[in-house]
VOPA-619929 format. One record per residue (C-alpha): residue number from 1; residue in three letters; x, y, z. Coordinates in Angstrom, 2 decimals. Layout:
% VOPA-619929
@voti = NUM torza = ALA east = X north = Y up = Z $
...
END
This chain:
% VOPA-619929
@voti = 1 torza = MET east = 0.00 north = 0.00 up = 0.00 $
@voti = 2 torza = ARG east = 0.95 north = 3.62 up = -0.44 $
@voti = 3 torza = ILE east = 0.65 north = 5.07 up = 3.07 $
@voti = 4 torza = GLY east = 0.67 north = 8.75 up = 3.97 $
@voti = 5 torza = ILE east = 2.17 north = 9.57 up = 7.38 $
@voti = 6 torza = VAL east = 1.50 north = 12.90 up = 9.05 $
@voti = 7 torza = GLY east = 4.51 north = 13.67 up = 11.24 $
@voti = 8 torza = ALA east = 8.15 north = 12.78 up = 10.66 $
@voti = 9 torza = GLY east = 9.33 north = 12.57 up = 14.24 $
@voti = 10 torza = MET east = 10.50 north = 9.39 up = 15.94 $
@voti = 11 torza = ALA east = 7.09 north = 7.66 up = 15.84 $
@voti = 12 torza = GLY east = 6.36 north = 8.49 up = 12.20 $
@voti = 13 torza = LEU east = 9.82 north = 7.50 up = 10.98 $
@voti = 14 torza = SER east = 9.85 north = 4.30 up = 13.03 $
@voti = 15 torza = CYS east = 6.49 north = 3.38 up = 11.50 $
@voti = 16 torza = ALA east = 7.77 north = 4.18 up = 8.01 $
@voti = 17 torza = GLN east = 10.90 north = 2.11 up = 8.61 $
@voti = 18 torza = ALA east = 8.87 north = -0.94 up = 9.60 $
@voti = 19 torza = LEU east = 6.24 north = -0.44 up = 6.89 $
@voti = 20 torza = ARG east = 8.92 north = -0.63 up = 4.21 $
@voti = 21 torza = LEU east = 10.00 north = -4.00 up = 5.61 $
@voti = 22 torza = HIS east = 6.41 north = -5.14 up = 5.04 $
@voti = 23 torza = GLY east = 6.60 north = -4.00 up = 1.42 $
@voti = 24 torza = HIS east = 4.60 north = -0.79 up = 1.75 $
@voti = 25 torza = GLU east = 5.44 north = 2.66 up = 0.34 $
@voti = 26 torza = PRO east = 5.35 north = 5.32 up = 3.08 $
@voti = 27 torza = VAL east = 5.35 north = 9.04 up = 2.32 $
@voti = 28 torza = LEU east = 5.82 north = 11.40 up = 5.26 $
@voti = 29 torza = PHE east = 4.65 north = 14.99 up = 5.72 $
@voti = 30 torza = ASP east = 6.01 north = 17.32 up = 8.40 $
@voti = 31 torza = LYS east = 5.44 north = 21.00 up = 9.10 $
@voti = 32 torza = GLY east = 9.03 north = 21.41 up = 10.33 $
@voti = 33 torza = ARG east = 11.92 north = 22.66 up = 8.25 $
@voti = 34 torza = GLY east = 13.91 north = 19.52 up = 8.95 $
@voti = 35 torza = PRO east = 14.34 north = 16.46 up = 11.19 $
@voti = 36 torza = GLY east = 13.84 north = 16.74 up = 14.92 $
@voti = 37 torza = GLY east = 10.39 north = 17.02 up = 16.45 $
@voti = 38 torza = ARG east = 10.85 north = 16.80 up = 20.21 $
@voti = 39 torza = MET east = 14.46 north = 15.76 up = 19.54 $
@voti = 40 torza = SER east = 15.17 north = 19.07 up = 17.81 $
@voti = 41 torza = THR east = 18.48 north = 20.90 up = 17.91 $
@voti = 42 torza = ARG east = 18.63 north = 24.68 up = 17.53 $
@voti = 43 torza = ARG east = 21.72 north = 26.42 up = 16.17 $
@voti = 44 torza = LEU east = 22.63 north = 30.06 up = 16.71 $
@voti = 45 torza = ASP east = 25.47 north = 32.16 up = 15.31 $
@voti = 46 torza = THR east = 27.53 north = 34.02 up = 17.91 $
@voti = 47 torza = VAL east = 30.70 north = 36.13 up = 17.94 $
@voti = 48 torza = LEU east = 32.47 north = 32.95 up = 19.11 $
@voti = 49 torza = GLY east = 31.09 north = 30.78 up = 16.33 $
@voti = 50 torza = GLN east = 27.99 north = 28.66 up = 15.95 $
@voti = 51 torza = VAL east = 26.45 north = 27.13 up = 19.06 $
@voti = 52 torza = SER east = 23.92 north = 24.31 up = 19.23 $
@voti = 53 torza = PHE east = 21.27 north = 23.48 up = 21.81 $
@voti = 54 torza = ASP east = 19.27 north = 20.26 up = 22.23 $
@voti = 55 torza = HIS east = 16.18 north = 22.19 up = 23.26 $
@voti = 56 torza = GLY east = 13.74 north = 19.27 up = 23.34 $
@voti = 57 torza = ALA east = 14.53 north = 15.84 up = 24.75 $
@voti = 58 torza = GLN east = 17.86 north = 15.91 up = 26.56 $
@voti = 59 torza = TYR east = 18.64 north = 12.20 up = 26.29 $
@voti = 60 torza = LEU east = 17.07 north = 8.82 up = 25.60 $
@voti = 61 torza = THR east = 17.06 north = 5.45 up = 27.34 $
@voti = 62 torza = ALA east = 16.61 north = 1.93 up = 25.95 $
@voti = 63 torza = ARG east = 14.88 north = -0.92 up = 27.77 $
@voti = 64 torza = ASP east = 12.87 north = -2.90 up = 25.22 $
@voti = 65 torza = PRO east = 15.13 north = -5.46 up = 23.46 $
@voti = 66 torza = ALA east = 14.17 north = -4.21 up = 19.99 $
@voti = 67 torza = PHE east = 15.01 north = -0.61 up = 20.84 $
@voti = 68 torza = VAL east = 18.18 north = -1.69 up = 22.64 $
@voti = 69 torza = ALA east = 19.25 north = -3.27 up = 19.36 $
@voti = 70 torza = GLN east = 18.35 north = -0.12 up = 17.43 $
@voti = 71 torza = VAL east = 20.36 north = 2.08 up = 19.80 $
@voti = 72 torza = ALA east = 23.30 north = -0.32 up = 19.52 $
@voti = 73 torza = ASN east = 23.18 north = 0.06 up = 15.74 $
@voti = 74 torza = TRP east = 23.16 north = 3.85 up = 16.08 $
@voti = 75 torza = ALA east = 26.08 north = 3.65 up = 18.51 $
@voti = 76 torza = ASP east = 28.10 north = 1.46 up = 16.14 $
@voti = 77 torza = ALA east = 27.53 north = 4.04 up = 13.39 $
@voti = 78 torza = GLY east = 28.52 north = 6.94 up = 15.68 $
@voti = 79 torza = HIS east = 25.04 north = 8.45 up = 15.76 $
@voti = 80 torza = VAL east = 24.59 north = 8.18 up = 19.56 $
@voti = 81 torza = ALA east = 26.88 north = 8.04 up = 22.58 $
@voti = 82 torza = ARG east = 26.45 north = 7.45 up = 26.29 $
@voti = 83 torza = TRP east = 26.00 north = 10.51 up = 28.51 $
@voti = 84 torza = PRO east = 26.85 north = 9.56 up = 32.12 $
@voti = 85 torza = ALA east = 25.70 north = 12.93 up = 33.51 $
@voti = 86 torza = ALA east = 22.09 north = 11.75 up = 33.09 $
@voti = 87 torza = GLY east = 22.67 north = 8.18 up = 34.28 $
@voti = 88 torza = ALA east = 24.31 north = 4.94 up = 33.25 $
@voti = 89 torza = ASP east = 21.56 north = 4.16 up = 30.74 $
@voti = 90 torza = ALA east = 21.39 north = 7.63 up = 29.12 $
@voti = 91 torza = TRP east = 22.26 north = 8.18 up = 25.47 $
@voti = 92 torza = VAL east = 22.43 north = 11.34 up = 23.35 $
@voti = 93 torza = GLY east = 22.54 north = 11.85 up = 19.62 $
@voti = 94 torza = THR east = 25.95 north = 12.86 up = 18.25 $
@voti = 95 torza = PRO east = 26.85 north = 15.47 up = 17.25 $
@voti = 96 torza = ALA east = 23.27 north = 16.61 up = 18.03 $
@voti = 97 torza = MET east = 20.18 north = 15.10 up = 19.61 $
@voti = 98 torza = ASN east = 18.35 north = 15.04 up = 16.28 $
@voti = 99 torza = THR east = 21.00 north = 12.89 up = 14.57 $
@voti = 100 torza = PRO east = 19.06 north = 9.58 up = 14.81 $
@voti = 101 torza = ILE east = 15.98 north = 11.30 up = 13.35 $
@voti = 102 torza = ARG east = 18.04 north = 12.85 up = 10.56 $
@voti = 103 torza = VAL east = 19.61 north = 9.50 up = 9.71 $
@voti = 104 torza = MET east = 16.23 north = 7.73 up = 9.67 $
@voti = 105 torza = ALA east = 14.71 north = 10.43 up = 7.46 $
@voti = 106 torza = GLN east = 17.40 north = 9.98 up = 4.82 $
@voti = 107 torza = ASP east = 15.89 north = 6.62 up = 3.89 $
@voti = 108 torza = HIS east = 12.39 north = 7.95 up = 3.25 $
@voti = 109 torza = ASP east = 10.33 north = 10.29 up = 1.12 $
@voti = 110 torza = VAL east = 9.73 north = 13.15 up = 3.56 $
@voti = 111 torza = ARG east = 7.98 north = 16.38 up = 2.57 $
@voti = 112 torza = TRP east = 9.34 north = 19.00 up = 4.96 $
@voti = 113 torza = ASN east = 7.68 north = 22.41 up = 5.37 $
@voti = 114 torza = THR east = 4.34 north = 20.77 up = 4.62 $
@voti = 115 torza = ARG east = 1.48 north = 21.32 up = 7.06 $
@voti = 116 torza = ILE east = -1.44 north = 18.90 up = 6.85 $
@voti = 117 torza = ASP east = -4.55 north = 20.53 up = 8.29 $
@voti = 118 torza = ALA east = -7.09 north = 18.02 up = 6.96 $
@voti = 119 torza = ILE east = -7.33 north = 14.55 up = 5.43 $
@voti = 120 torza = ALA east = -10.12 north = 13.49 up = 3.09 $
@voti = 121 torza = ARG east = -11.49 north = 10.11 up = 2.03 $
@voti = 122 torza = ASP east = -13.48 north = 9.30 up = -1.10 $
@voti = 123 torza = GLY east = -12.66 north = 5.64 up = -1.54 $
@voti = 124 torza = THR east = -8.98 north = 6.50 up = -1.23 $
@voti = 125 torza = TRP east = -7.33 north = 8.85 up = 1.22 $
@voti = 126 torza = ARG east = -6.25 north = 12.27 up = 0.03 $
@voti = 127 torza = MET east = -3.82 north = 14.77 up = 1.42 $
@voti = 128 torza = GLY east = -3.53 north = 17.74 up = -0.88 $
@voti = 129 torza = ASP east = -3.32 north = 16.43 up = -4.43 $
@voti = 130 torza = GLU east = -1.96 north = 13.01 up = -3.47 $
@voti = 131 torza = ALA east = -3.85 north = 9.75 up = -3.00 $
@voti = 132 torza = PHE east = -3.06 north = 7.04 up = -0.45 $
@voti = 133 torza = ASP east = -4.38 north = 3.61 up = 0.45 $
@voti = 134 torza = ALA east = -4.03 north = 4.33 up = 4.17 $
@voti = 135 torza = VAL east = -3.08 north = 7.18 up = 6.52 $
@voti = 136 torza = VAL east = -1.04 north = 7.23 up = 9.73 $
@voti = 137 torza = ILE east = -1.20 north = 10.16 up = 12.16 $
@voti = 138 torza = ALA east = 2.07 north = 10.50 up = 14.10 $
@voti = 139 torza = VAL east = 1.77 north = 13.88 up = 15.84 $
@voti = 140 torza = PRO east = 1.01 north = 14.88 up = 19.46 $
@voti = 141 torza = ALA east = -2.39 north = 13.77 up = 20.73 $
@voti = 142 torza = GLU east = -3.78 north = 17.32 up = 20.81 $
@voti = 143 torza = GLN east = -3.27 north = 17.58 up = 17.05 $
@voti = 144 torza = VAL east = -4.74 north = 14.16 up = 16.24 $
@voti = 145 torza = ALA east = -8.40 north = 14.74 up = 17.08 $
@voti = 146 torza = ALA east = -9.04 north = 17.50 up = 14.54 $
@voti = 147 torza = LEU east = -7.57 north = 15.41 up = 11.72 $
@voti = 148 torza = VAL east = -9.39 north = 12.16 up = 12.46 $
@voti = 149 torza = GLU east = -12.74 north = 13.39 up = 13.87 $
@voti = 150 torza = PRO east = -14.60 north = 13.24 up = 10.52 $
@voti = 151 torza = HIS east = -13.45 north = 9.66 up = 9.95 $
@voti = 152 torza = ASP east = -13.02 north = 7.91 up = 13.33 $
@voti = 153 torza = ARG east = -14.73 north = 9.49 up = 16.32 $
@voti = 154 torza = ALA east = -13.45 north = 6.82 up = 18.72 $
@voti = 155 torza = LEU east = -9.85 north = 7.61 up = 17.79 $
@voti = 156 torza = ALA east = -10.56 north = 11.32 up = 18.16 $
@voti = 157 torza = ASP east = -11.98 north = 10.73 up = 21.65 $
@voti = 158 torza = THR east = -8.94 north = 8.65 up = 22.59 $
@voti = 159 torza = ALA east = -6.62 north = 11.43 up = 21.46 $
@voti = 160 torza = ARG east = -8.58 north = 14.04 up = 23.42 $
@voti = 161 torza = SER east = -8.20 north = 11.95 up = 26.58 $
@voti = 162 torza = ALA east = -4.40 north = 12.24 up = 26.42 $
@voti = 163 torza = VAL east = -3.30 north = 15.66 up = 27.65 $
@voti = 164 torza = SER east = 0.29 north = 16.80 up = 27.25 $
@voti = 165 torza = SER east = 2.11 north = 19.09 up = 29.65 $
@voti = 166 torza = PRO east = 3.83 north = 22.21 up = 28.23 $
@voti = 167 torza = CYS east = 7.43 north = 23.22 up = 28.80 $
@voti = 168 torza = TRP east = 9.25 north = 26.52 up = 28.52 $
@voti = 169 torza = THR east = 12.88 north = 26.16 up = 27.43 $
@voti = 170 torza = VAL east = 15.60 north = 28.79 up = 27.64 $
@voti = 171 torza = MET east = 18.91 north = 28.45 up = 25.78 $
@voti = 172 torza = ALA east = 21.98 north = 30.51 up = 26.65 $
@voti = 173 torza = ALA east = 25.54 north = 30.61 up = 25.29 $
@voti = 174 torza = PHE east = 28.42 north = 32.09 up = 27.28 $
@voti = 175 torza = ASP east = 31.90 north = 33.35 up = 26.44 $
@voti = 176 torza = ARG east = 33.43 north = 31.24 up = 29.23 $
@voti = 177 torza = PRO east = 32.48 north = 28.13 up = 31.25 $
@voti = 178 torza = VAL east = 29.73 north = 28.57 up = 33.83 $
@voti = 179 torza = PRO east = 31.48 north = 28.07 up = 37.20 $
@voti = 180 torza = THR east = 30.02 north = 24.75 up = 38.32 $
@voti = 181 torza = ASP east = 31.58 north = 21.30 up = 38.27 $
@voti = 182 torza = ARG east = 28.29 north = 19.65 up = 37.31 $
@voti = 183 torza = ASP east = 26.97 north = 19.33 up = 33.77 $
@voti = 184 torza = ARG east = 23.38 north = 18.63 up = 34.80 $
@voti = 185 torza = TRP east = 21.18 north = 19.93 up = 37.57 $
@voti = 186 torza = THR east = 17.59 north = 18.92 up = 38.28 $
@voti = 187 torza = ASN east = 14.84 north = 20.59 up = 40.26 $
@voti = 188 torza = ILE east = 16.45 north = 23.93 up = 41.05 $
@voti = 189 torza = GLY east = 13.43 north = 26.05 up = 41.84 $
@voti = 190 torza = ILE east = 11.15 north = 26.35 up = 38.82 $
@voti = 191 torza = VAL east = 13.84 north = 24.85 up = 36.57 $
@voti = 192 torza = ALA east = 13.31 north = 21.10 up = 36.31 $
@voti = 193 torza = SER east = 16.45 north = 20.57 up = 34.24 $
@voti = 194 torza = ALA east = 19.59 north = 22.62 up = 33.63 $
@voti = 195 torza = VAL east = 22.06 north = 21.02 up = 31.23 $
@voti = 196 torza = ARG east = 25.50 north = 22.06 up = 30.02 $
@voti = 197 torza = ASN east = 24.73 north = 21.12 up = 26.42 $
@voti = 198 torza = SER east = 28.29 north = 21.82 up = 25.25 $
@voti = 199 torza = ALA east = 29.58 north = 19.05 up = 27.56 $
@voti = 200 torza = LYS east = 27.62 north = 16.32 up = 25.79 $
@voti = 201 torza = PRO east = 29.65 north = 13.94 up = 23.59 $
@voti = 202 torza = GLY east = 30.54 north = 15.28 up = 20.15 $
@voti = 203 torza = ARG east = 29.60 north = 18.90 up = 20.84 $
@voti = 204 torza = THR east = 31.74 north = 21.80 up = 19.71 $
@voti = 205 torza = GLY east = 31.48 north = 25.57 up = 20.04 $
@voti = 206 torza = PRO east = 30.91 north = 27.95 up = 22.96 $
@voti = 207 torza = GLU east = 29.66 north = 27.09 up = 26.43 $
@voti = 208 torza = ALA east = 25.93 north = 26.32 up = 26.03 $
@voti = 209 torza = TRP east = 23.19 north = 25.65 up = 28.58 $
@voti = 210 torza = VAL east = 19.58 north = 24.47 up = 28.17 $
@voti = 211 torza = LEU east = 17.13 north = 25.27 up = 30.98 $
@voti = 212 torza = GLN east = 13.69 north = 23.66 up = 31.06 $
@voti = 213 torza = ALA east = 10.88 north = 24.59 up = 33.44 $
@voti = 214 torza = ASP east = 8.79 north = 22.19 up = 35.47 $
@voti = 215 torza = GLU east = 5.30 north = 21.28 up = 34.25 $
@voti = 216 torza = ASP east = 3.32 north = 23.33 up = 36.76 $
@voti = 217 torza = TRP east = 5.26 north = 26.55 up = 36.16 $
@voti = 218 torza = SER east = 5.07 north = 26.12 up = 32.39 $
@voti = 219 torza = ARG east = 1.33 north = 25.59 up = 32.56 $
@voti = 220 torza = ASP east = 0.78 north = 28.57 up = 34.85 $
@voti = 221 torza = HIS east = 2.97 north = 30.85 up = 32.69 $
@voti = 222 torza = LEU east = 2.12 north = 29.45 up = 29.27 $
@voti = 223 torza = GLU east = 1.27 north = 32.84 up = 27.77 $
@voti = 224 torza = ASP east = 4.14 north = 34.80 up = 29.34 $
@voti = 225 torza = GLN east = 6.43 north = 36.81 up = 27.08 $
@voti = 226 torza = PRO east = 9.63 north = 34.97 up = 26.12 $
@voti = 227 torza = GLU east = 11.78 north = 37.83 up = 27.41 $
@voti = 228 torza = ALA east = 10.26 north = 37.53 up = 30.88 $
@voti = 229 torza = VAL east = 10.70 north = 33.75 up = 30.88 $
@voti = 230 torza = GLU east = 14.35 north = 34.13 up = 29.91 $
@voti = 231 torza = GLN east = 15.06 north = 36.60 up = 32.71 $
@voti = 232 torza = THR east = 13.35 north = 34.39 up = 35.29 $
@voti = 233 torza = PHE east = 15.26 north = 31.28 up = 34.26 $
@voti = 234 torza = LEU east = 18.67 north = 32.96 up = 34.16 $
@voti = 235 torza = ALA east = 18.02 north = 34.55 up = 37.55 $
@voti = 236 torza = THR east = 17.19 north = 31.11 up = 38.93 $
@voti = 237 torza = LEU east = 20.44 north = 29.63 up = 37.58 $
@voti = 238 torza = THR east = 22.42 north = 32.62 up = 38.86 $
@voti = 239 torza = LYS east = 20.97 north = 32.24 up = 42.36 $
@voti = 240 torza = HIS east = 21.65 north = 28.51 up = 42.38 $
@voti = 241 torza = ILE east = 25.28 north = 28.80 up = 41.29 $
@voti = 242 torza = GLY east = 25.94 north = 31.95 up = 43.29 $
@voti = 243 torza = VAL east = 27.77 north = 33.81 up = 40.52 $
@voti = 244 torza = ASP east = 26.46 north = 36.54 up = 38.22 $
@voti = 245 torza = LEU east = 26.07 north = 35.24 up = 34.67 $
@voti = 246 torza = GLU east = 26.91 north = 38.39 up = 32.72 $
@voti = 247 torza = ASN east = 29.02 north = 36.83 up = 29.99 $
@voti = 248 torza = ILE east = 26.12 north = 35.77 up = 27.73 $
@voti = 249 torza = VAL east = 26.73 north = 35.91 up = 23.96 $
@voti = 250 torza = ALA east = 23.40 north = 34.50 up = 22.69 $
@voti = 251 torza = THR east = 20.01 north = 33.40 up = 23.98 $
@voti = 252 torza = SER east = 16.85 north = 31.84 up = 22.59 $
@voti = 253 torza = VAL east = 13.52 north = 30.82 up = 24.11 $
@voti = 254 torza = HIS east = 11.15 north = 28.08 up = 22.98 $
@voti = 255 torza = ARG east = 7.68 north = 27.16 up = 24.23 $
@voti = 256 torza = TRP east = 6.73 north = 23.51 up = 23.83 $
@voti = 257 torza = ARG east = 2.95 north = 23.40 up = 24.07 $
@voti = 258 torza = TYR east = 2.95 north = 19.60 up = 23.90 $
@voti = 259 torza = ALA east = 6.13 north = 18.50 up = 25.64 $
@voti = 260 torza = LYS east = 5.29 north = 15.52 up = 27.83 $
@voti = 261 torza = ALA east = 2.36 north = 13.24 up = 27.08 $
@voti = 262 torza = SER east = 0.10 north = 11.68 up = 29.70 $
@voti = 263 torza = PRO east = 0.38 north = 8.10 up = 28.49 $
@voti = 264 torza = LEU east = -2.38 north = 5.71 up = 27.45 $
@voti = 265 torza = ASP east = -1.70 north = 1.98 up = 27.43 $
@voti = 266 torza = HIS east = -2.74 north = 1.46 up = 23.81 $
@voti = 267 torza = GLY east = 0.55 north = 0.90 up = 22.03 $
@voti = 268 torza = ALA east = -0.87 north = 2.04 up = 18.70 $
@voti = 269 torza = VAL east = -4.30 north = 2.42 up = 17.11 $
@voti = 270 torza = TRP east = -5.31 north = 0.92 up = 13.75 $
@voti = 271 torza = ASN east = -8.77 north = 1.04 up = 12.12 $
@voti = 272 torza = ALA east = -8.41 north = -1.61 up = 9.43 $
@voti = 273 torza = ALA east = -11.91 north = -0.99 up = 8.08 $
@voti = 274 torza = ILE east = -10.96 north = 2.43 up = 6.73 $
@voti = 275 torza = GLY east = -7.16 north = 2.27 up = 6.78 $
@voti = 276 torza = LEU east = -6.49 north = 4.89 up = 9.44 $
@voti = 277 torza = GLY east = -4.03 north = 4.63 up = 12.32 $
@voti = 278 torza = ALA east = -2.18 north = 6.62 up = 14.94 $
@voti = 279 torza = CYS east = 1.11 north = 6.19 up = 16.77 $
@voti = 280 torza = GLY east = 3.16 north = 8.24 up = 19.21 $
@voti = 281 torza = ASP east = 4.58 north = 8.33 up = 22.72 $
@voti = 282 torza = TRP east = 1.16 north = 9.42 up = 24.02 $
@voti = 283 torza = LEU east = -0.05 north = 5.88 up = 23.33 $
@voti = 284 torza = ILE east = 2.61 north = 4.26 up = 25.55 $
@voti = 285 torza = ALA east = 4.78 north = 6.56 up = 27.71 $
@voti = 286 torza = PRO east = 6.52 north = 9.97 up = 27.48 $
@voti = 287 torza = ARG east = 9.86 north = 8.63 up = 26.24 $
@voti = 288 torza = ILE east = 11.67 north = 8.56 up = 22.90 $
@voti = 289 torza = GLU east = 11.77 north = 4.79 up = 23.13 $
@voti = 290 torza = ALA east = 7.97 north = 4.71 up = 23.47 $
@voti = 291 torza = ALA east = 7.53 north = 6.76 up = 20.30 $
@voti = 292 torza = TRP east = 9.79 north = 4.34 up = 18.39 $
@voti = 293 torza = LEU east = 7.93 north = 1.32 up = 19.76 $
@voti = 294 torza = SER east = 4.52 north = 2.81 up = 18.98 $
@voti = 295 torza = GLY east = 5.44 north = 3.38 up = 15.35 $
@voti = 296 torza = ARG east = 6.76 north = -0.14 up = 15.08 $
@voti = 297 torza = LYS east = 3.63 north = -1.60 up = 16.72 $
@voti = 298 torza = LEU east = 1.37 north = 0.23 up = 14.28 $
@voti = 299 torza = ALA east = 3.34 north = -1.06 up = 11.29 $
@voti = 300 torza = GLN east = 2.99 north = -4.59 up = 12.65 $
@voti = 301 torza = ARG east = -0.79 north = -4.16 up = 12.93 $
@voti = 302 torza = ILE east = -0.99 north = -2.88 up = 9.38 $
@voti = 303 torza = GLY east = 1.11 north = -5.85 up = 8.31 $
@voti = 304 torza = GLY east = 2.04 north = -7.05 up = 4.85 $
END
């Protein structure tokens, strides 16, 4: 079958990868400019050169045997490396968190910069001017319901029952190392995670930190101005370290509206009668591994 996949993050690409093994032809559509999703990496130019920030997921873990094997393959190819600062079982993409996504996308027909706001069905599925035998929705749960409501109300209701928590993220580059001997702090006031991104394996460029707020603060301050969020976060880090952080050469702020899914124990959803399915971490657990497994599970249900 020719299968259209909305979303080229970990779940969508994992599904596409497995569908090809079953002999299908997946075509992916993603509104982003390039690979990443919640594993995105942002790059900024500074007077000290380009700096990169993993401003979504900070690391991944592998527990399921199939995903353990996948991570081992990435490690052998130099696409991931262990990051002890987050634990013995933590891995990061190298040289950036989005490297595994970028590598997976190279094997598929992905239409970047393409937003899909509706899908239609008149015997075959249609997205824009293209026809498909089946459709897979691999985006956050909050974006699923509007797409599938006209075709599968039960799936739409399932998606609406999964609510994701938001997350404000502040990125800052410095002209010298921040004076702390730790590369990762957790739960310092409103900042749930503070990471010295430049200390991760394979990173180059200036000193770079990624600060991510806790769920409650992000929810309560969802509509704050980015400038105010940045000032609050940097003040929190300054207070925690006890040294003024005045040597900043670049900053950026990102608001993740759908950062961490509240999981449903569904694995994946497939309506064989009409050829419509959904996959994503929201159907298992809020982890990169779960997104990969969900995509794989959906491909197995679609079968050959």
